[in-house]
KETI-720341 format. One record per residue: residue number from 1; x, z, y of N, C-alpha, C in turn. Coordinates in steps of 0.05 Angstrom, whole numbers. Example, Ala and Ser with C-alpha at 12.3 -4.5 7.8 and 13.67 -1.06 7.14 Angstrom:
BEGIN
ATOM, 1, 264, 156, -114, 246, 156, -90, 264, 156, -66 .
ATOM, 2, 257, 142, -45, 273, 143, -21, 258, 157, 1 .
END
This chain:
BEGIN
ATOM, 1, -489, 380, -1597, -514, 368, -1589, -511, 352, -1563 .
ATOM, 2, -522, 327, -1563, -520, 310, -1539, -548, 301, -1531 .
ATOM, 3, -554, 304, -1506, -581, 298, -1496, -581, 271, -1481 .
ATOM, 4, -601, 255, -1486, -604, 229, -1472, -629, 231, -1455 .
ATOM, 5, -626, 234, -1429, -649, 237, -1412, -667, 212, -1413 .
ATOM, 6, -656, 188, -1416, -671, 164, -1415, -684, 156, -1442 .
ATOM, 7, -678, 171, -1463, -688, 164, -1489, -713, 181, -1495 .
ATOM, 8, -737, 168, -1497, -762, 184, -1502, -759, 202, -1526 .
ATOM, 9, -745, 192, -1548, -742, 209, -1571, -725, 233, -1565 .
ATOM, 10, -705, 229, -1548, -687, 251, -1541, -700, 273, -1525 .
ATOM, 11, -722, 266, -1511, -736, 286, -1496, -749, 307, -1514 .
ATOM, 12, -752, 300, -1540, -764, 319, -1559, -743, 335, -1573 .
ATOM, 13, -718, 329, -1568, -696, 344, -1582, -669, 332, -1576 .
ATOM, 14, -650, 341, -1592, -622, 333, -1586, -615, 309, -1603 .
ATOM, 15, -593, 295, -1595, -582, 273, -1610, -554, 282, -1620 .
ATOM, 16, -551, 282, -1646, -526, 289, -1658, -512, 264, -1669 .
ATOM, 17, -489, 258, -1659, -474, 235, -1669, -460, 242, -1695 .
ATOM, 18, -462, 223, -1714, -450, 227, -1740, -421, 216, -1740 .
ATOM, 19, -405, 226, -1759, -379, 215, -1764, -377, 211, -1794 .
ATOM, 20, -386, 188, -1804, -387, 183, -1832, -375, 156, -1838 .
ATOM, 21, -365, 152, -1862, -354, 125, -1869, -377, 104, -1871 .
ATOM, 22, -373, 81, -1860, -393, 59, -1862, -380, 32, -1863 .
ATOM, 23, -393, 13, -1874, -383, -14, -1875, -396, -30, -1853 .
ATOM, 24, -380, -39, -1833, -391, -54, -1810, -407, -79, -1820 .
ATOM, 25, -398, -91, -1841, -412, -115, -1851, -440, -108, -1860 .
ATOM, 26, -443, -85, -1873, -470, -76, -1881, -488, -72, -1858 .
ATOM, 27, -478, -58, -1837, -494, -53, -1813, -503, -79, -1800 .
ATOM, 28, -484, -97, -1796, -491, -122, -1783, -509, -139, -1800 .
ATOM, 29, -505, -139, -1826, -522, -154, -1844, -551, -143, -1844 .
ATOM, 30, -554, -117, -1843, -580, -105, -1842, -594, -111, -1815 .
ATOM, 31, -580, -111, -1793, -591, -118, -1767, -602, -146, -1768 .
ATOM, 32, -585, -164, -1779, -594, -193, -1781, -619, -195, -1798 .
ATOM, 33, -619, -180, -1820, -642, -181, -1838, -667, -171, -1824 .
ATOM, 34, -665, -150, -1808, -688, -138, -1795, -701, -158, -1776 .
ATOM, 35, -685, -174, -1762, -695, -192, -1741, -695, -221, -1748 .
ATOM, 36, -688, -227, -1773, -688, -255, -1781, -715, -269, -1778 .
ATOM, 37, -736, -254, -1785, -763, -265, -1783, -771, -273, -1755 .
ATOM, 38, -762, -257, -1735, -768, -263, -1707, -754, -289, -1699 .
ATOM, 39, -729, -292, -1708, -715, -317, -1702, -729, -341, -1716 .
ATOM, 40, -737, -337, -1741, -751, -358, -1756, -777, -366, -1742 .
ATOM, 41, -791, -347, -1732, -817, -352, -1718, -813, -371, -1695 .
ATOM, 42, -790, -369, -1681, -785, -385, -1657, -767, -409, -1663 .
ATOM, 43, -761, -413, -1689, -744, -436, -1697, -716, -434, -1687 .
ATOM, 44, -705, -410, -1684, -678, -405, -1674, -658, -401, -1697 .
ATOM, 45, -634, -411, -1693, -613, -405, -1712, -602, -377, -1707 .
ATOM, 46, -597, -362, -1728, -587, -335, -1726, -562, -333, -1743 .
ATOM, 47, -539, -331, -1731, -513, -333, -1745, -498, -307, -1743 .
ATOM, 48, -487, -297, -1765, -470, -274, -1766, -442, -283, -1773 .
ATOM, 49, -423, -278, -1755, -395, -287, -1759, -376, -263, -1758 .
ATOM, 50, -366, -255, -1781, -349, -231, -1783, -321, -241, -1790 .
ATOM, 51, -301, -236, -1773, -274, -245, -1779, -262, -227, -1801 .
ATOM, 52, -243, -238, -1817, -232, -224, -1840, -217, -198, -1833 .
ATOM, 53, -208, -196, -1808, -193, -172, -1800, -210, -147, -1797 .
ATOM, 54, -237, -149, -1798, -254, -126, -1796, -251, -109, -1821 .
ATOM, 55, -244, -83, -1818, -240, -66, -1841, -265, -63, -1858 .
ATOM, 56, -262, -58, -1884, -285, -55, -1901, -300, -28, -1896 .
ATOM, 57, -287, -10, -1883, -300, 16, -1877, -287, 29, -1853 .
ATOM, 58, -304, 39, -1836, -296, 54, -1812, -311, 81, -1812 .
ATOM, 59, -301, 100, -1796, -315, 125, -1793, -328, 126, -1766 .
ATOM, 60, -354, 130, -1766, -369, 130, -1741, -398, 137, -1746 .
ATOM, 61, -416, 126, -1729, -444, 131, -1731, -459, 105, -1736 .
ATOM, 62, -463, 97, -1761, -476, 72, -1767, -505, 70, -1758 .
ATOM, 63, -519, 92, -1757, -547, 91, -1749, -549, 85, -1719 .
ATOM, 64, -532, 97, -1703, -533, 92, -1674, -523, 63, -1668 .
ATOM, 65, -503, 54, -1682, -493, 27, -1679, -516, 8, -1686 .
ATOM, 66, -530, 13, -1708, -552, -3, -1717, -574, -4, -1695 .
ATOM, 67, -580, 19, -1682, -600, 20, -1662, -593, 2, -1638 .
ATOM, 68, -568, 4, -1629, -558, -12, -1606, -560, -41, -1612 .
ATOM, 69, -551, -49, -1636, -551, -78, -1643, -579, -89, -1647 .
ATOM, 70, -597, -73, -1658, -625, -82, -1660, -637, -88, -1633 .
ATOM, 71, -631, -70, -1613, -641, -74, -1586, -629, -100, -1574 .
ATOM, 72, -602, -103, -1576, -589, -127, -1565, -598, -153, -1578 .
ATOM, 73, -599, -153, -1604, -608, -177, -1618, -637, -183, -1613 .
ATOM, 74, -654, -162, -1612, -682, -166, -1606, -686, -179, -1578 .
ATOM, 75, -670, -170, -1559, -671, -181, -1532, -663, -210, -1532 .
ATOM, 76, -640, -215, -1546, -630, -243, -1546, -650, -262, -1558 .
ATOM, 77, -664, -254, -1579, -684, -272, -1591, -708, -275, -1572 .
ATOM, 78, -716, -253, -1560, -739, -254, -1542, -735, -273, -1518 .
ATOM, 79, -711, -273, -1507, -706, -289, -1483, -694, -316, -1489 .
ATOM, 80, -695, -325, -1515, -684, -351, -1523, -707, -367, -1534 .
ATOM, 81, -711, -392, -1523, -732, -409, -1532, -721, -431, -1551 .
ATOM, 82, -697, -441, -1545, -685, -462, -1562, -656, -454, -1567 .
ATOM, 83, -645, -466, -1589, -617, -460, -1596, -615, -438, -1616 .
ATOM, 84, -602, -416, -1608, -599, -394, -1627, -584, -371, -1616 .
ATOM, 85, -578, -352, -1634, -564, -328, -1627, -541, -324, -1648 .
ATOM, 86, -518, -317, -1638, -495, -312, -1655, -485, -283, -1652 .
ATOM, 87, -480, -270, -1674, -468, -243, -1674, -440, -246, -1684 .
ATOM, 88, -421, -243, -1665, -393, -245, -1672, -380, -217, -1674 .
ATOM, 89, -365, -213, -1696, -354, -186, -1701, -324, -189, -1706 .
ATOM, 90, -308, -173, -1691, -279, -173, -1695, -269, -145, -1692 .
ATOM, 91, -244, -141, -1699, -232, -114, -1697, -203, -116, -1690 .
ATOM, 92, -193, -95, -1677, -165, -94, -1669, -154, -66, -1674 .
ATOM, 93, -131, -65, -1687, -119, -39, -1693, -108, -27, -1668 .
ATOM, 94, -112, -1, -1665, -101, 15, -1642, -82, 36, -1653 .
ATOM, 95, -71, 51, -1635, -52, 72, -1643, -67, 94, -1658 .
ATOM, 96, -52, 108, -1676, -63, 131, -1689, -85, 124, -1710 .
ATOM, 97, -82, 101, -1723, -100, 93, -1744, -129, 89, -1734 .
ATOM, 98, -131, 84, -1708, -157, 78, -1696, -162, 48, -1696 .
ATOM, 99, -187, 40, -1696, -194, 12, -1696, -215, 7, -1674 .
ATOM, 100, -211, -14, -1659, -231, -22, -1639, -249, -43, -1651 .
ATOM, 101, -275, -36, -1655, -294, -54, -1666, -308, -68, -1643 .
ATOM, 102, -308, -95, -1643, -321, -110, -1621, -343, -128, -1632 .
ATOM, 103, -367, -124, -1621, -390, -141, -1630, -401, -155, -1606 .
ATOM, 104, -403, -182, -1608, -413, -198, -1587, -440, -211, -1596 .
ATOM, 105, -460, -207, -1580, -486, -220, -1585, -490, -241, -1564 .
ATOM, 106, -488, -266, -1572, -489, -289, -1554, -514, -306, -1559 .
ATOM, 107, -529, -312, -1538, -553, -328, -1541, -552, -352, -1522 .
ATOM, 108, -571, -371, -1527, -573, -395, -1510, -599, -393, -1494 .
ATOM, 109, -605, -369, -1485, -630, -364, -1471, -630, -369, -1441 .
ATOM, 110, -648, -354, -1427, -652, -360, -1399, -630, -351, -1381 .
ATOM, 111, -613, -332, -1390, -591, -323, -1374, -599, -304, -1351 .
ATOM, 112, -579, -294, -1337, -583, -274, -1316, -566, -282, -1292 .
ATOM, 113, -578, -280, -1268, -563, -286, -1244, -541, -266, -1239 .
ATOM, 114, -520, -275, -1225, -497, -258, -1220, -504, -233, -1204 .
ATOM, 115, -522, -236, -1185, -529, -213, -1168, -547, -193, -1182 .
ATOM, 116, -556, -200, -1207, -573, -181, -1223, -557, -167, -1245 .
ATOM, 117, -533, -176, -1251, -519, -166, -1273, -512, -137, -1271 .
ATOM, 118, -506, -127, -1246, -498, -99, -1243, -522, -81, -1246 .
ATOM, 119, -546, -91, -1247, -570, -74, -1250, -583, -76, -1277 .
ATOM, 120, -572, -93, -1295, -585, -99, -1319, -588, -75, -1338 .
ATOM, 121, -570, -55, -1335, -570, -32, -1352, -585, -8, -1339 .
ATOM, 122, -596, -12, -1315, -610, 9, -1302, -638, 13, -1314 .
ATOM, 123, -647, 38, -1314, -672, 45, -1327, -696, 31, -1313 .
ATOM, 124, -714, 19, -1329, -738, 7, -1321, -734, -16, -1301 .
ATOM, 125, -712, -32, -1305, -708, -55, -1288, -704, -80, -1305 .
ATOM, 126, -713, -102, -1295, -707, -128, -1307, -699, -147, -1285 .
ATOM, 127, -688, -170, -1294, -676, -188, -1274, -697, -199, -1254 .
ATOM, 128, -720, -205, -1264, -741, -218, -1247, -768, -207, -1254 .
ATOM, 129, -786, -206, -1234, -813, -197, -1239, -828, -217, -1257 .
ATOM, 130, -823, -243, -1253, -837, -262, -1270, -827, -261, -1299 .
ATOM, 131, -802, -252, -1303, -792, -249, -1330, -807, -227, -1344 .
ATOM, 132, -813, -205, -1330, -829, -183, -1342, -857, -193, -1350 .
ATOM, 133, -869, -209, -1332, -896, -219, -1338, -896, -238, -1362 .
ATOM, 134, -875, -255, -1364, -875, -275, -1385, -866, -263, -1412 .
ATOM, 135, -845, -246, -1412, -833, -237, -1437, -841, -208, -1444 .
ATOM, 136, -850, -193, -1424, -858, -165, -1430, -833, -147, -1430 .
ATOM, 137, -838, -121, -1435, -815, -102, -1437, -811, -88, -1411 .
ATOM, 138, -796, -65, -1413, -791, -48, -1390, -762, -48, -1382 .
ATOM, 139, -744, -58, -1399, -715, -56, -1394, -703, -31, -1404 .
ATOM, 140, -719, -13, -1415, -708, 13, -1424, -689, 10, -1447 .
ATOM, 141, -693, -10, -1464, -676, -13, -1487, -647, -17, -1480 .
ATOM, 142, -640, -31, -1459, -613, -35, -1451, -601, -9, -1440 .
ATOM, 143, -617, 7, -1426, -608, 33, -1416, -601, 51, -1439 .
ATOM, 144, -618, 52, -1459, -612, 70, -1482, -588, 60, -1497 .
ATOM, 145, -586, 33, -1500, -563, 22, -1515, -537, 29, -1501 .
ATOM, 146, -536, 27, -1474, -512, 33, -1459, -504, 62, -1463 .
ATOM, 147, -524, 80, -1462, -517, 108, -1465, -508, 115, -1493 .
ATOM, 148, -521, 103, -1513, -512, 108, -1540, -484, 98, -1545 .
ATOM, 149, -477, 75, -1534, -450, 65, -1537, -430, 83, -1523 .
ATOM, 150, -436, 92, -1499, -418, 109, -1484, -415, 136, -1497 .
ATOM, 151, -436, 146, -1509, -433, 172, -1524, -413, 170, -1546 .
ATOM, 152, -409, 146, -1557, -390, 141, -1578, -363, 133, -1568 .
ATOM, 153, -359, 137, -1541, -334, 130, -1529, -329, 100, -1526 .
ATOM, 154, -350, 85, -1526, -347, 56, -1525, -357, 44, -1498 .
ATOM, 155, -357, 18, -1497, -366, 4, -1473, -386, -18, -1481 .
ATOM, 156, -403, -26, -1462, -421, -49, -1466, -421, -65, -1440 .
ATOM, 157, -416, -91, -1442, -414, -108, -1419, -431, -133, -1424 .
ATOM, 158, -436, -148, -1402, -452, -172, -1404, -439, -194, -1387 .
ATOM, 159, -439, -218, -1397, -431, -242, -1382, -454, -262, -1385 .
ATOM, 160, -463, -273, -1362, -487, -290, -1364, -489, -307, -1339 .
ATOM, 161, -505, -328, -1341, -511, -345, -1318, -538, -358, -1323 .
ATOM, 162, -555, -362, -1303, -581, -374, -1307, -580, -400, -1321 .
ATOM, 163, -596, -403, -1342, -597, -428, -1357, -574, -432, -1377 .
ATOM, 164, -555, -413, -1377, -531, -416, -1395, -529, -395, -1416 .
ATOM, 165, -549, -378, -1419, -549, -358, -1439, -533, -333, -1430 .
ATOM, 166, -531, -314, -1449, -518, -289, -1443, -501, -280, -1468 .
ATOM, 167, -481, -264, -1461, -464, -252, -1482, -462, -222, -1476 .
ATOM, 168, -472, -205, -1494, -469, -176, -1492, -447, -168, -1511 .
ATOM, 169, -427, -153, -1501, -404, -145, -1517, -404, -115, -1520 .
ATOM, 170, -404, -105, -1544, -402, -77, -1550, -375, -71, -1563 .
ATOM, 171, -360, -52, -1551, -335, -44, -1562, -336, -14, -1568 .
ATOM, 172, -330, -7, -1593, -331, 21, -1602, -306, 28, -1617 .
ATOM, 173, -294, 51, -1610, -270, 60, -1624, -278, 75, -1649 .
ATOM, 174, -266, 68, -1671, -271, 82, -1696, -245, 87, -1711 .
ATOM, 175, -246, 105, -1730, -223, 110, -1747, -226, 95, -1773 .
ATOM, 176, -205, 82, -1782, -206, 68, -1807, -208, 88, -1830 .
ATOM, 177, -227, 83, -1848, -231, 101, -1871, -209, 96, -1891 .
ATOM, 178, -194, 118, -1897, -171, 116, -1916, -180, 124, -1944 .
ATOM, 179, -174, 108, -1964, -179, 115, -1992, -158, 135, -2002 .
ATOM, 180, -167, 154, -2017, -149, 175, -2028, -133, 162, -2051 .
ATOM, 181, -144, 145, -2066, -129, 132, -2088, -144, 108, -2098 .
ATOM, 182, -132, 92, -2116, -145, 68, -2125, -171, 73, -2141 .
ATOM, 183, -174, 96, -2153, -198, 102, -2168, -219, 117, -2152 .
ATOM, 184, -212, 123, -2127, -230, 139, -2110, -254, 123, -2102 .
ATOM, 185, -278, 131, -2109, -302, 116, -2101, -307, 118, -2071 .
ATOM, 186, -316, 96, -2059, -322, 96, -2030, -351, 103, -2026 .
ATOM, 187, -356, 125, -2013, -383, 133, -2007, -389, 125, -1978 .
ATOM, 188, -396, 100, -1975, -400, 89, -1948, -429, 90, -1941 .
ATOM, 189, -435, 101, -1918, -463, 103, -1909, -474, 76, -1904 .
ATOM, 190, -499, 71, -1914, -512, 45, -1910, -539, 50, -1896 .
ATOM, 191, -545, 35, -1876, -571, 37, -1862, -590, 18, -1876 .
ATOM, 192, -610, 29, -1890, -629, 13, -1904, -651, 3, -1885 .
ATOM, 193, -653, -24, -1881, -672, -34, -1861, -701, -28, -1870 .
ATOM, 194, -706, -22, -1895, -733, -17, -1904, -740, 13, -1905 .
ATOM, 195, -720, 29, -1898, -725, 58, -1899, -711, 71, -1875 .
ATOM, 196, -716, 60, -1851, -702, 70, -1828, -722, 72, -1804 .
ATOM, 197, -716, 91, -1787, -732, 94, -1762, -716, 80, -1740 .
ATOM, 198, -726, 57, -1731, -712, 42, -1711, -726, 43, -1684 .
ATOM, 199, -712, 49, -1663, -724, 49, -1636, -719, 21, -1623 .
ATOM, 200, -740, 4, -1623, -739, -22, -1611, -753, -20, -1584 .
ATOM, 201, -740, -8, -1564, -753, 0, -1540, -763, -23, -1523 .
ATOM, 202, -751, -46, -1524, -759, -69, -1508, -787, -78, -1514 .
ATOM, 203, -796, -74, -1539, -823, -84, -1546, -843, -61, -1545 .
END
């Protein structure tokens, strides 16, 4: 059992991380589908770019990864008025059949000043007071996302500048799912966007 003090849902109980096979492309595709309408409402391009080296199946927690990416993508769309948002996905093989999954959420939004970047993941903070008034939100979503990523042994970082957009990078270690044989069916966990409980804390 793992407790998240900053997660309102966690205050009611524990958070158990799963270790199940999942297809990263399914998770990212579902996240894009969930928030496509928000991008369409603002006339923004929403692009998913997955490099061929990403394995068809990894072992990890697809629901928590989904939650993190919904928060990051929701923020990117909210703080972008023109242009668009790109979700870039790549993978790198590590020792011991482990794989580093890297997801970058890049937007053409308002950006963040350098002196505010070190506080962006702190609970109940945002870069500027006028940003809170204009866009709403408490900043709690980034705090939860950071803790969920770290609970999975990963990292989340941000590169940004005012007026130049932002890039949030999530890196999570996973184990590549090995097939037992050519006829072995793959039971890969899929997060159904129409039958899921998603914590979109920023809104």
